[in-house]
C-alpha positions in Angstrom: 102.5 70.7 85.7 101.8 68.8 88.9 98.1 69.6 88.8 97.9 67.7 85.6 100.5 64.9 86.0 98.6 62.7 88.4 95.7 62.6 86.0 97.0 63.1 82.4 100.4 63.0 80.8 102.0 65.9 79.0 102.2 63.8 75.8 99.9 66.2 73.8 102.4 69.0 74.1 105.3 66.8 73.1 103.5 66.1 69.9 103.2 69.9 69.1 106.0 71.8 67.4 107.7 74.3 69.7 107.7 76.8 66.9 103.9 77.2 67.4 104.5 78.9 70.8 105.8 82.3 69.6 103.0 82.5 67.0 100.4 81.9 69.7 102.1 84.4 72.1 102.0 87.1 69.5 98.2 86.6 69.1 97.4 86.2 72.8 95.7 89.6 73.2 93.2 89.0 70.5 92.7 85.3 71.4 92.0 86.1 75.0 89.6 88.9 74.1 87.6 86.6 71.9 87.4 84.0 74.6 86.3 86.5 77.2 83.6 87.8 74.9 82.3 84.3 74.2 82.2 83.5 77.9 80.4 86.7 78.9 77.9 86.1 76.1 77.1 82.6 77.1 77.5 82.5 80.9 75.0 84.7 82.7 77.1 84.9 85.9 79.9 86.7 84.0 77.8 89.3 82.3 79.1 92.0 84.6 80.2 95.5 83.5 83.7 95.9 82.1 85.8 97.2 85.0 83.9 95.2 87.6 85.7 92.7 89.9 84.0 89.8 88.1 85.0 91.0 84.7 88.6 91.6 85.9 88.9 88.1 87.4 87.5 86.6 84.2 89.9 88.4 82.0 92.8 87.5 84.3 91.8 83.9 84.3 91.6 83.6 80.6 95.0 85.4 80.1 96.5 83.1 82.7 95.2 80.0 80.9 96.4 81.1 77.5 99.8 82.1 78.8 100.3 78.7 80.5 99.2 76.8 77.4 101.7 78.7 75.3 104.5 77.9 77.8 103.6 74.2 77.6 103.8 74.3 73.8 107.2 75.9 74.0 108.6 73.7 76.8 106.3 70.7 77.7 108.4 69.6 80.7 108.9 73.1 82.3 107.8 73.3 85.9 104.2 74.5 86.2 103.6 74.3 90.0 103.4 78.0 90.3 100.1 78.0 88.3 98.3 75.6 90.7 97.5 78.1 93.5 96.3 80.6 90.8 93.7 78.2 89.4 92.7 77.3 93.0 92.2 81.0 93.6 89.6 81.0 90.8 87.5 78.3 92.5 87.9 80.1 95.9 86.6 83.3 94.4 83.6 81.5 93.0 82.8 80.3 96.5 83.4 83.6 98.2 81.2 85.3 95.6 78.3 83.0 96.4 78.4 81.2 93.1 78.7 77.5 92.5 81.2 75.8 90.2 78.7 75.4 87.3 79.5 78.9 85.8 83.3 78.4 86.0 83.0 74.9 84.5 80.9 76.3 81.6 83.5 79.1 81.1 86.2 76.6 80.9 84.3 74.6 78.2 83.5 77.7 76.2 87.1 78.9 76.5 88.4 75.5 75.3 86.0 75.6 72.3 87.2 79.0 71.2 90.9 78.2 72.0 90.7 75.0 69.8 89.3 76.9 66.8 91.6 79.9 67.1 94.8 77.9 67.8 94.1 75.9 64.7 93.6 79.1 62.7 97.1 80.2 63.8 98.6 76.8 62.9 97.0 76.8 59.5 98.1 80.4 58.8 101.7 79.2 59.6 101.3 76.3 57.2 101.7 73.6 59.8 100.5 70.1 58.8 96.8 69.4 59.3 97.9 66.5 61.5 98.5 69.0 64.2 94.8 69.2 64.9 94.6 66.0 67.0 97.4 66.7 69.5 96.4 70.4 69.6 92.8 69.5 70.5 94.0 66.9 73.0 96.3 69.4 74.6 93.5 72.0 75.0 91.2 69.5 76.6 94.0 68.2 78.9 94.7 71.7 79.9 91.1 72.7 80.6 90.6 69.5 82.6 93.7 70.3 84.8 92.5 73.9 85.4 89.0 72.7 86.3 90.5 70.2 88.7 92.5 72.9 90.4 89.6 75.3 90.6 87.3 72.6 92.1 90.0 72.0 94.7 90.1 75.7 95.6 86.3 75.9 95.7 86.2 72.9 98.1 89.0 74.2 100.3 87.2 77.6 100.6 83.9 75.9 101.5 85.6 73.7 104.1 87.3 76.7 105.5 84.1 78.6 105.7 82.4 75.6 107.3 85.1 75.4 109.9 84.8 79.1 110.7 81.0 78.7 111.0 81.5 75.8 113.4 83.9 77.8 115.5 81.5 80.8 115.6 78.6 78.6 116.6 80.6 76.9 119.3 81.5 80.4 120.6 77.8 81.4 120.4 76.8 78.3 122.4 79.4 78.9 125.0 78.2 82.6 125.3 74.6 81.6 125.6 75.4 79.1 128.4 77.3 81.7 130.5 75.6 82.7 133.7 77.5 86.0 134.0 78.3 87.3 130.5 81.2 89.7 129.8 79.6 93.1 129.1 82.6 93.9 126.9 82.3 90.8 124.7 80.8 90.9 121.2 77.1 91.6 121.4 75.0 88.4 121.1 73.0 89.6 118.1 76.3 90.3 116.2 77.8 87.0 117.1 74.5 85.2 116.2 74.5 87.0 112.8 78.1 85.8 112.1 77.0 82.3 113.1 73.9 82.5 110.8 71.8 81.4 113.8 68.7 83.6 114.4 68.3 84.2 118.1 65.0 82.6 119.3 62.9 83.8 122.2 63.2 80.6 124.1 65.7 77.7 124.0 66.1 74.3 125.5 69.4 72.6 126.4 70.6 69.0 126.5 73.6 67.1 127.9 75.1 63.9 126.6 78.6 62.2 126.6 81.3 63.8 124.5 81.6 60.6 122.5 77.9 60.6 121.6 76.7 60.2 118.0 75.1 63.4 116.8 74.1 62.3 113.3 70.4 62.5 114.2 70.8 66.1 115.5 70.3 68.9 113.0 73.4 70.9 112.2 71.6 74.1 113.3 71.5 72.8 116.9 74.4 74.6 118.7 76.9 72.4 120.4 80.0 72.8 122.5 82.2 70.3 124.3 83.0 71.0 128.0 84.3 68.8 130.8 83.8 65.5 128.9 80.2 66.4 128.0 78.4 67.7 124.9 76.1 70.6 125.6 73.4 71.4 123.0 71.3 74.5 122.6 68.3 74.6 120.3 65.1 76.7 119.9 62.4 75.6 122.4 61.0 72.1 121.7 63.0 71.1 118.7 65.4 69.0 120.8 62.6 67.0 122.3 61.5 65.8 118.9 65.0 65.0 117.7 66.2 63.3 120.9 63.0 61.4 121.6 63.7 57.9 122.9 67.4 58.5 123.6 69.4 58.6 126.8 70.1 62.3 126.5 69.2 64.6 129.4 67.0 67.5 128.2 66.5 70.7 130.2 63.3 72.7 130.4 62.3 75.5 127.9 63.6 78.8 129.1 64.0 82.4 127.9 67.1 82.9 125.8 69.1 84.7 128.5 68.4 81.9 131.0 69.9 79.1 128.8 72.3 78.3 131.6 69.3 77.3 133.8 68.1 74.8 131.2 71.6 73.3 131.0 71.9 73.2 134.8 68.7 71.3 135.0 69.7 68.9 132.2 73.1 68.2 134.0 71.4 67.5 137.3 68.8 65.3 135.6 71.5 63.3 133.7 73.3 62.7 137.0 70.2 61.5 138.7 68.6 59.6 135.8 65.9 62.2 135.3 66.3 62.6 131.5 63.3 65.0 131.1 64.3 67.6 133.7 61.1 69.7 133.5 59.1 66.8 134.8 61.2 66.6 138.0 62.0 70.2 138.8 61.1 69.9 142.5 63.4 66.9 142.9 66.2 68.6 141.1 65.8 71.8 143.1 65.9 69.8 146.4 68.9 67.7 145.3 70.8 70.8 144.1 70.8 72.0 147.7 71.3 68.5 149.1 73.9 69.4 151.8 71.6 72.2 153.1 68.7 69.8 152.9 70.6 67.3 155.1 71.2 70.1 157.7 67.5 71.0 157.7 66.5 67.4 158.1 68.8 66.9 161.0 67.4 70.1 162.5 63.7 69.3 162.3 64.1 65.6 163.3 66.3 66.6 166.3 63.6 65.7 168.9 63.5 62.1 167.5 67.2 61.5 167.7 67.2 60.0 171.2 64.5 57.4 170.3 65.3 53.9 169.1 65.8 53.9 165.3 62.7 51.9 164.6 60.5 54.1 166.7 62.1 57.2 165.3 61.5 56.0 161.7 57.8 55.2 162.5 57.2 58.7 164.0 59.0 60.3 161.1 56.6 58.5 158.7 53.7 59.6 160.9 54.9 63.2 160.9 55.1 63.2 157.1 51.6 61.7 156.8 50.2 64.3 159.3 51.6 67.2 157.4 50.5 65.9 154.0 46.9 65.0 155.0 44.2 67.5 154.4 42.4 67.6 157.7 45.4 66.4 159.8 43.2 63.8 161.6 44.1 60.4 163.0 41.9 58.5 160.5 43.6 60.2 157.6 47.0 59.5 159.0 46.0 55.9 159.6 44.7 55.5 156.1 47.9 57.0 154.6 50.1 54.7 156.7 47.9 51.6 156.5 47.7 51.3 160.3 44.9 51.3 162.9 43.4 54.7 163.8 44.2 54.1 167.5 47.8 53.4 166.6 47.8 56.7 164.7 46.4 58.5 167.7 49.1 57.2 169.9 51.8 58.3 167.5 50.3 61.7 167.1 50.3 62.2 170.9 53.9 61.3 171.0 54.7 63.8 168.2 52.7 66.5 170.1 54.8 65.8 173.2 58.1 66.0 171.3 57.2 69.1 169.2 54.6 70.9 171.2 53.0 74.0 169.6 55.5 74.0 166.7 53.3 71.6 164.9 50.7 74.4 164.5 53.3 76.9 163.2 53.0 77.2 159.3 56.6 78.1 159.0 57.8 75.1 160.9 55.4 72.8 159.1 56.9 74.1 155.8 60.4 73.4 157.1 59.4 69.8 158.1 57.7 69.1 154.8 60.7 70.4 152.9 63.1 68.4 155.0 61.2 65.2 154.7 60.8 65.6 150.9 64.5 66.3 150.6 65.2 63.2 152.7 62.9 61.0 150.6 64.4 62.3 147.3 68.0 61.8 148.5 67.2 58.3 149.6 65.6 57.3 146.3 68.1 59.0 143.9 71.4 59.4 145.6 73.8 56.4 146.2 
């Protein structure tokens, strides 16, 4: 029996007389009934009505164990590999039924106790020597140990399989949440979330980090999916900030559930630009996201300065920026902002008036200039 051989030899069965096997086989129905009754009486989890799935599985397991034991008495070296998956199945059923292994382990012990006593009764009735007690007891214990090992393996395989399936479902859920345009024919999010055992929150926050990053500090309930060499995380609202505090992970802003992709988008932009807490730099991220258009706008609004010498053009650009960001738009305010003499500020303002004319009084144009100059400043400070 390969499930036993790596752990314990078959020596106990070699020490038993093969003539005991037909005697045990003839008594199997009453022996198995007694074992089942003892297990049902002592293990709460198996006290299910006769005819129930649990009762059926228990009776089948006991019959299987007693049959195999009898076969080993009759022919200790006979192949027993075909029993291994059947004992694994018992452990798998325990997991799928939501039970742990404690009940099945207890059932094995109780079955072994009853089997030892009843097998000895059969041996005595057949007038076998009392010396049979030692190898018989050892054989029962060896057999129970092997069955328990097989069932534990089945239980762990089922648990690992369920964990793998849960991870796959959660990866799928993360990918679905991060879609900008969701397939209307796909599985409804509530159903997918239910299969993933992940209650849908009202708001989420996303994060981005390298695919090779260590996630041991991140709770297993944080959704994660690998895409394009990055790990994307999705978690309810602020939980990510607490977990990832002090790390180099880029975290997006808190958003409504159906806007998770926006949080991820901000986190990715922030990571690229070194702004790891994206919600603190949304204006910069917004401007940089449209960087090519921002460049066109800057070229457009600064067109009147293009023919000037570079140094003069740069000074007038700074003056234009100070003018539009000052409250009263006066020469002293501009001078204070730039650290220059008020008369110098007045000269520059006259030059700007000559270049731009009445457009400096147009609110729409002033907005364009401020947007262009802010975009220019952000690009210069953040982009290579």
